[in-house]
C-alpha positions in Angstrom: -38.3 -4.9 14.4 -41.2 -6.3 16.7 -41.7 -4.2 19.5 -42.0 -7.4 21.2 -38.6 -8.5 20.5 -35.8 -7.1 22.4 -32.1 -7.6 21.0 -28.8 -6.1 23.0 -28.2 -4.6 19.0 -30.6 -3.8 16.6 -30.7 -4.9 13.0 -30.3 -1.4 11.7 -26.7 -1.4 13.9 -23.0 -1.8 12.2 -21.9 -5.0 14.4 -25.2 -6.6 12.9 -24.1 -6.2 9.3 -20.7 -7.1 9.5 -21.4 -10.1 11.7 -24.1 -11.8 9.8 -21.6 -12.8 7.2 -20.5 -16.2 7.2 -17.2 -15.0 5.4 -15.5 -13.8 8.8 -15.1 -17.5 9.9 -12.1 -17.1 7.1 -10.3 -15.0 10.2 -11.1 -17.5 12.6 -7.7 -18.9 12.8 -6.5 -15.5 13.1 -8.4 -14.4 15.8 -7.2 -18.2 17.5 -3.8 -18.1 17.0 -3.7 -14.0 17.8 -5.4 -15.3 21.3 -2.7 -17.9 22.0 -0.3 -15.7 21.2 -1.2 -14.3 24.9 0.7 -17.0 27.1 -2.0 -17.2 29.8 -4.6 -17.6 27.5 -2.7 -20.9 25.8 -2.5 -22.0 28.9 -5.9 -21.8 30.3 -7.1 -23.3 26.7 -5.0 -26.6 26.2 -5.6 -27.2 30.2 -9.2 -26.6 30.2 -10.7 -27.2 26.7 -10.9 -29.9 23.9 -9.2 -27.6 21.7 -6.6 -30.1 20.6 -9.1 -33.1 19.9 -11.5 -30.4 18.3 -10.3 -26.8 17.4 -13.2 -26.6 14.9 -15.5 -27.6 18.1 -14.0 -25.0 20.1 -14.3 -22.7 17.7 -18.2 -23.1 16.3 -18.9 -23.2 20.3 -17.4 -19.3 20.4 -18.8 -18.2 17.4 -22.2 -19.1 18.4 -21.7 -17.7 21.8 -21.1 -14.9 19.9 -23.8 -14.6 17.0 -26.3 -15.4 19.9 -25.4 -12.4 21.9 -25.6 -9.9 19.1 -28.7 -11.6 17.1 -31.1 -13.5 19.2 -33.5 -11.8 21.4 -32.6 -11.2 25.0 -33.9 -14.6 27.3 -32.1 -16.1 24.7 -28.6 -13.6 24.2 -29.1 -13.5 28.2 -28.8 -17.1 28.6 -25.4 -17.5 26.1 -24.1 -13.9 28.4 -24.9 -17.1 31.4 -23.4 -19.8 30.1 -20.0 -18.1 28.8 -19.4 -16.5 32.5 -20.0 -19.5 34.1 -17.3 -21.4 31.5 -14.8 -18.5 32.3 -14.8 -18.7 36.2 -13.7 -22.3 35.7 -10.7 -21.8 33.7 -8.1 -21.0 36.3 -4.6 -22.0 36.5 -1.2 -21.5 36.5 1.8 -21.1 34.8 5.2 -23.1 34.5 7.2 -20.1 35.9 4.2 -20.0 39.1 2.3 -17.0 37.5 -1.4 -17.2 37.3 -3.7 -17.4 35.0 -7.9 -16.8 35.0 -10.4 -16.1 32.2 -11.5 -13.5 34.0 -8.7 -11.5 34.4 -9.9 -8.0 32.8 -6.3 -7.9 30.5 -7.2 -11.5 28.8 -10.8 -10.8 28.7 -9.9 -7.3 26.9 -7.6 -9.1 24.7 -9.3 -12.0 23.2 -11.6 -9.4 22.6 -9.9 -7.3 21.2 -8.5 -10.2 18.8 -12.4 -11.0 17.5 -13.0 -7.4 16.9 -9.5 -6.6 15.0 -9.9 -10.3 13.0 -13.8 -9.2 12.2 -13.2 -5.4 10.5 -9.6 -7.4 8.7 -11.5 -10.5 7.4 -14.2 -8.6 6.4 -12.5 -5.5 4.9 -10.6 -8.2 2.8 -13.1 -10.4 1.8 -16.7 -8.9 1.7 -15.6 -5.6 1.1 -13.9 -2.5 1.7 -14.9 -0.9 5.2 -15.4 2.8 5.0 -13.7 4.7 8.3 -17.4 5.6 9.6 -18.5 2.1 9.4 -15.9 1.1 11.2 -16.1 3.7 14.0 -19.7 2.4 14.4 -19.0 -1.6 14.4 -16.0 -0.2 17.4 -18.6 1.5 19.1 -21.3 -1.6 19.1 -18.1 -4.0 20.0 -17.6 -1.9 23.1 -21.2 -3.0 24.2 -20.9 -6.1 23.3 -17.2 -6.6 25.4 -18.8 -5.0 28.4 -21.8 -7.7 28.1 -18.8 -10.7 28.5 -17.7 -9.3 31.6 -14.8 -6.5 30.1 -14.8 -3.6 32.3 -15.8 -0.2 31.0 -13.5 1.2 31.9 -10.5 -1.1 30.2 -12.3 -0.6 26.6 -10.3 1.4 24.6 -12.2 4.5 24.2 -12.3 5.0 20.5 -11.5 3.4 17.1 -8.4 5.2 17.1 -7.7 4.3 20.9 -8.5 0.8 19.9 -5.6 0.8 17.6 -3.6 1.7 19.6 -4.1 -0.9 22.2 -4.1 -3.7 19.6 -0.7 -2.4 18.1 1.4 -1.7 21.3 -0.2 -5.4 23.4 1.2 -7.3 19.8 4.4 -5.7 20.0 4.5 -5.8 24.2 6.1 -9.0 25.8 2.8 -9.6 27.0 2.3 -11.6 23.7 5.1 -13.9 23.3 4.4 -17.2 21.4 6.0 -19.9 23.1 5.8 -24.1 23.0 2.0 -24.9 23.9 0.6 -22.0 21.5 2.7 -23.3 18.7 1.9 -26.5 19.6 -1.9 -25.5 19.4 -1.8 -23.3 16.3 -0.7 -27.2 14.5 -4.4 -28.0 15.3 -5.6 -24.9 14.0 -4.2 -24.8 10.9 -3.9 -28.5 10.2 -7.6 -29.7 11.8 -7.4 -33.4 12.0 -10.7 -33.7 10.0 -9.6 -35.8 7.3 -12.4 -34.1 4.9 -10.4 -30.8 5.8 -7.0 -32.1 4.5 -7.7 -30.8 1.2 -8.8 -27.1 1.9 -5.9 -26.9 5.3 -3.4 -25.0 2.0 -6.2 -22.4 1.8 -6.5 -21.8 5.5 -2.4 -21.6 6.2 -3.0 -19.5 2.9 -5.1 -17.0 5.0 -4.5 -17.0 8.1 -1.1 -16.5 7.5 -1.5 -13.5 5.4 -4.1 -12.3 7.8 -1.9 -12.2 10.8 0.2 -9.1 12.2 3.6 -10.0 10.6 5.0 -10.0 14.4 2.9 -12.9 15.2 3.7 -14.7 11.6 7.1 -14.6 11.9 6.6 -16.0 15.3 4.4 -18.8 14.7 7.2 -19.8 11.9 4.7 -18.6 9.3 6.4 -17.8 5.7 5.3 -15.5 3.5 6.6 -13.8 0.7 5.3 -11.4 -2.1 4.0 -14.6 -4.1 2.0 -15.7 -1.2 0.5 -12.1 -0.9 -0.2 -11.8 -5.0 -2.2 -15.6 -4.2 -4.0 -14.1 -1.1 -5.0 -11.0 -3.5 -6.7 -13.6 -5.9 -8.5 -15.4 -3.7 -10.1 -12.5 -1.7 -10.7 -11.0 -5.1 -12.6 -14.4 -6.2 -15.1 -14.3 -3.0 -16.1 -10.5 -2.6 -16.9 -11.2 -6.5 -18.7 -14.2 -5.7 -20.5 -13.5 -2.7 -23.7 -12.0 -4.5 -24.5 -15.1 -5.7 -23.7 -17.8 -2.8 -27.8 -18.4 -1.2 -28.2 -17.1 1.8 -28.9 -20.0 3.8 -24.8 -20.1 2.9 -23.9 -16.7 3.2 -26.2 -15.6 6.3 -24.8 -17.1 9.6 -28.3 -19.1 11.2 -28.9 -16.9 14.1 -28.8 -14.0 11.7 -30.9 -15.1 9.6 -33.6 -16.6 12.0 -33.1 -12.6 13.6 -33.9 -11.4 10.5 -36.7 -13.1 9.9 -38.4 -12.3 12.4 -37.1 -8.4 12.6 
């Protein structure tokens, strides 16, 4: 890496190695469905974004921001952080039961961050290559820095990978993660995006998203699963892993990572 180029994360970091893979987008639906399983996040997304009409646009905006923070030089990464902070400050309101929500609520920030980290690990492990425990630990250590950068209070971030796994499992089983009508409505836009050219791949999107979701959330969204679908998912994942070495870099590697690696 050039001495003149400072970044939050270096090319040798685990987060760089994992997040550079475009295949992680296959887990985008999983991350989004997990996020909106929190009623306050579902309300914020539904009331403060164009999610229903353009869910792919929101996912692209989210990923562009994360890619910028991870791969861009400090000025551009900081600009992305600043934009994200301004967006979060505007997102606040009330649920039907009167409970207030805010995008800068530490609990909500941690849950959103956690779903992105967990989904990246699950998707990489399934569609790119199996992750060693050591690489998972290194990735999680990097993710703590990312979480702090996007506003998650340091004291609330689970200290170790094992603590993080316990946090995710406990959160999913808790009453705070409860799929309601707003989340189910938003889920339809995620599973069946409106652009006509995506209709042909919707069944694959549903299969992958349902297969990657934790069982409790899969059931809560009414997504059917059985051994036959699991076998099909394994076939899709195995074919993807086998094909990746043949995929041109311009398709396989996210744009921000390609640009950063050229200048590193």
